[in-house]
C-alpha positions as CSV (number, residue, x, y, z in Angstrom):
1,X,104.0,106.2,86.0
2,X,100.8,106.6,84.0
3,X,98.6,109.6,85.5
4,X,95.2,108.7,83.9
5,X,93.1,107.2,86.7
6,X,95.3,107.5,89.6
7,X,94.8,109.3,92.8
8,X,96.8,112.4,93.6
9,X,96.7,114.9,96.8
10,X,97.9,118.4,96.1
11,X,98.5,120.6,99.1
12,X,98.2,124.5,98.7
13,X,96.2,123.7,95.9
14,X,93.6,126.5,96.6
15,X,96.0,128.8,94.6
16,X,99.1,129.4,92.8
17,X,101.6,126.5,92.0
18,X,99.3,123.9,94.0
19,X,95.9,125.1,92.1
20,X,97.8,124.8,88.7
21,X,99.0,121.2,89.5
22,X,95.7,120.2,90.7
23,X,94.1,121.6,87.5
24,X,96.8,119.8,85.3
25,X,96.9,116.4,86.9
26,X,92.9,116.4,86.7
27,X,93.1,117.3,82.8
28,X,95.3,114.3,82.5
29,X,92.8,112.0,84.2
30,X,93.8,111.9,87.6
31,X,91.3,112.0,90.8
32,X,92.5,114.9,92.7
33,X,92.4,115.8,96.4
34,X,92.4,119.6,96.7
35,X,94.1,120.3,100.0
36,X,94.3,123.8,101.3
37,X,94.2,125.7,104.8
38,X,91.8,128.0,103.0
39,X,88.5,125.9,102.7
40,X,86.9,128.2,100.3
41,X,89.7,128.1,97.8
42,X,89.9,124.2,98.2
43,X,86.2,124.2,97.4
44,X,86.2,126.3,94.5
45,X,89.0,124.4,92.7
46,X,87.7,121.0,93.7
47,X,84.2,122.1,92.2
48,X,86.1,123.1,89.2
49,X,88.0,120.0,88.4
50,X,85.8,117.3,89.8
51,X,88.0,116.6,92.8
52,X,87.5,116.6,96.6
53,X,88.2,119.5,98.8
54,X,90.3,118.6,101.8
55,X,90.3,121.5,104.4
56,X,93.7,120.8,106.1
57,X,96.4,122.6,108.0
58,X,99.4,120.4,107.0
59,X,101.3,121.3,110.2
60,X,98.3,119.4,112.3
61,X,98.7,115.7,112.1
62,X,95.1,114.9,113.2
63,X,94.1,117.2,110.3
64,X,96.2,115.3,107.8
65,X,95.2,112.0,108.9
66,X,91.5,113.0,108.4
67,X,92.4,114.5,105.0
68,X,94.0,111.1,103.7
69,X,91.1,109.2,105.1
70,X,88.5,111.5,103.5
71,X,90.4,111.0,100.2
72,X,90.4,107.4,100.5
73,X,86.7,107.5,100.8
74,X,86.6,109.6,97.4
75,X,89.1,107.5,95.5
76,X,88.8,104.1,96.7
77,X,92.5,103.8,97.8
78,X,95.3,105.8,99.1
79,X,96.9,108.5,96.6
80,X,99.8,107.2,94.3
81,X,100.9,110.8,93.9
82,X,101.3,113.5,96.8
83,X,102.5,117.0,95.7
84,X,103.5,119.4,98.5
85,X,102.8,123.0,97.6
86,X,101.7,124.3,101.0
87,X,104.0,126.8,102.5
88,X,104.5,130.3,104.0
89,X,106.7,133.1,102.8
90,X,107.7,134.6,106.3
91,X,110.4,137.4,105.8
92,X,112.3,139.2,108.6
93,X,115.8,139.7,110.0
94,X,117.1,137.7,112.7
95,X,117.5,140.7,114.8
96,X,115.6,143.8,113.6
97,X,116.3,147.4,113.9
98,X,114.5,147.5,117.3
99,X,116.4,144.7,118.5
100,X,113.5,142.2,118.5
101,X,114.2,138.6,117.6
102,X,112.5,136.6,115.0
103,X,112.3,133.1,117.0
104,X,108.6,132.6,116.9
105,X,108.4,133.6,113.2
106,X,111.4,131.0,112.5
107,X,109.6,128.3,114.4
108,X,106.1,128.9,112.6
109,X,107.8,128.8,109.2
110,X,109.5,125.6,110.0
111,X,106.2,124.1,111.2
112,X,104.4,124.8,108.0
113,X,107.0,124.6,105.4
114,X,109.2,121.7,106.6
115,X,107.2,119.9,109.4
116,X,104.1,120.2,107.4
117,X,106.0,118.7,104.3
118,X,107.1,115.8,106.4
119,X,103.8,114.7,107.9
120,X,102.1,114.9,104.6
121,X,105.0,112.8,103.0
122,X,104.9,110.3,105.9
123,X,101.1,109.6,105.4
124,X,101.5,109.5,101.7
125,X,104.3,106.9,101.9
126,X,102.3,104.8,104.5
127,X,99.4,104.8,102.2
128,X,101.5,103.9,99.1
129,X,103.1,100.9,100.8
130,X,99.8,99.2,100.8
131,X,98.9,99.7,97.0
132,X,99.5,97.3,94.4
133,X,102.3,98.1,92.0
134,X,101.0,100.4,89.2
135,X,103.4,98.9,86.5
136,X,105.8,96.0,85.8
137,X,108.7,97.8,87.4
138,X,107.1,97.8,90.9
139,X,106.4,101.4,91.2
140,X,103.8,102.3,93.7
141,X,103.8,106.2,93.9
142,X,105.8,109.3,93.7
143,X,106.1,112.2,96.4
144,X,107.1,115.6,95.1
145,X,108.0,118.1,97.5
146,X,108.4,122.1,96.9
147,X,111.7,123.6,97.9
148,X,113.0,127.1,96.6
149,X,115.8,128.4,95.2
150,X,116.1,130.4,98.4
151,X,117.6,127.4,100.1
152,X,120.7,128.0,98.1
153,X,120.5,131.6,97.4
154,X,118.9,132.9,100.7
155,X,118.6,136.7,100.9
156,X,118.8,138.8,103.9
157,X,115.4,138.4,105.7
158,X,115.1,134.9,104.4
159,X,116.7,132.8,107.0
160,X,113.5,131.2,108.2
161,X,112.3,130.5,104.8
162,X,115.6,129.5,103.5
163,X,116.3,127.1,106.1
164,X,112.8,125.5,106.0
165,X,113.2,125.0,102.2
166,X,116.8,123.5,102.7
167,X,115.2,121.1,104.9
168,X,112.6,120.0,102.3
169,X,115.4,119.6,99.5
170,X,117.5,117.6,102.0
171,X,114.6,115.1,102.8
172,X,114.7,113.9,99.1
173,X,117.7,111.4,99.3
174,X,117.1,109.8,102.7
175,X,113.4,109.5,102.2
176,X,113.9,108.2,98.6
177,X,116.4,105.5,99.9
178,X,114.0,104.4,102.6
179,X,111.0,104.5,100.1
180,X,112.6,102.5,97.3
181,X,112.0,99.2,98.8
182,X,108.4,100.1,98.4
183,X,108.6,101.4,95.0
184,X,108.1,105.0,95.8
185,X,110.1,107.8,94.4
186,X,110.7,111.3,96.1
187,X,111.7,114.4,94.2
188,X,111.9,118.1,95.2
189,X,111.3,121.2,93.0
190,X,113.0,124.3,93.7
191,X,111.2,127.1,92.0
192,X,112.8,130.6,91.3
193,X,110.5,133.5,90.7
194,X,107.0,132.5,89.8
195,X,103.9,134.6,89.1
196,X,101.8,133.8,92.3
197,X,99.8,135.9,94.6
198,X,102.8,137.3,96.5
199,X,104.2,138.7,93.3
200,X,101.0,139.8,91.9
201,X,100.7,142.2,94.9
202,X,103.9,144.2,93.8
203,X,103.6,147.3,91.7
204,X,104.1,146.5,88.0
205,X,107.4,148.6,87.8
206,X,109.0,146.5,90.6
207,X,107.8,143.4,88.9
208,X,109.4,144.3,85.7
209,X,112.7,145.0,87.5
210,X,112.7,141.8,89.3
211,X,111.8,139.8,86.0
212,X,114.7,141.6,84.3
213,X,117.3,139.8,86.4
214,X,116.2,136.3,85.3
215,X,118.6,135.4,82.5
216,X,116.2,133.6,80.2
217,X,113.3,133.5,80.1
218,X,113.3,137.3,81.7
219,X,110.0,136.7,83.2
220,X,108.3,135.2,86.3
221,X,107.6,131.5,85.8
222,X,103.9,130.6,85.2
223,X,102.3,128.3,87.7
224,X,101.6,126.0,84.7
225,X,105.5,125.6,84.4
226,X,105.6,124.0,87.8
227,X,102.5,121.7,86.8
228,X,104.4,120.6,83.8
229,X,107.4,119.7,85.9
230,X,105.4,117.8,88.2
231,X,104.1,115.8,85.4
232,X,107.4,115.0,83.9
233,X,108.6,113.7,87.4
234,X,105.7,111.5,87.8
235,X,106.3,110.0,84.3
236,X,110.1,109.8,84.4
237,X,111.0,106.7,86.4
238,X,114.7,107.7,86.7
239,X,114.0,111.1,88.8
240,X,114.6,110.2,92.4
241,X,116.2,111.2,95.4
242,X,117.1,114.8,94.1
243,X,116.0,118.3,93.7
244,X,115.4,120.2,90.6
245,X,115.9,124.0,90.1
246,X,113.2,125.4,88.1
247,X,114.3,129.0,87.9
248,X,115.4,130.3,84.5
249,X,119.2,130.5,85.6
250,X,118.3,133.0,88.1
251,X,120.7,133.3,91.1
252,X,119.3,135.8,94.0
253,X,121.4,138.6,95.1
254,X,122.0,139.2,98.9
255,X,119.0,141.6,98.9
């Protein structure tokens, strides 16, 4: 699908992978909805790229519906691309050393990472179904979700995060099969170790030690690498119903 002139909503776009994707799609001519729980961050990125800020908690259906309505007012029609980057990285053992359980943290992680992704893709698909095809092949839109290598390589303390991202990866095929009749593709990206705010907070020596475990290149991925993959998915009509590991061949150890 040609990106120039289309509408796109990117969640988690106030920072990290989402911000890089919003900037990249805007540079290619897309009209971008910058969706983020952090309103100030969304405002800043939207002002930078000429997009529209969407202050939204993706786990709240009413807020998501309002965000899509605001985007349609801005763009004139529903988005043809939805990129779901919003998520939280909760860490904690199932039973900690004091014997406390992590059920509340597990539920909250699934609410944001999995249910929030599902709500966004649901409204995205609903809007795309009403659009005219964007090309001769009948393509109407693309939905890109963000999983994580943790869904396959989950470490100790990542039960909630790995489960939520496994759900995101598993959505790809059944939703792609349903969306096929509407000319909408669905793909997940499973990033490995990327240079985001979570990593930036670690001491430099620890960052270097982690980076050394990545076979090649032995460095954290740049958010722009994720954005480039999102662009390729949008352009490549045969990418559908699957997930793509974007990880430099890393495999996470148990801890």
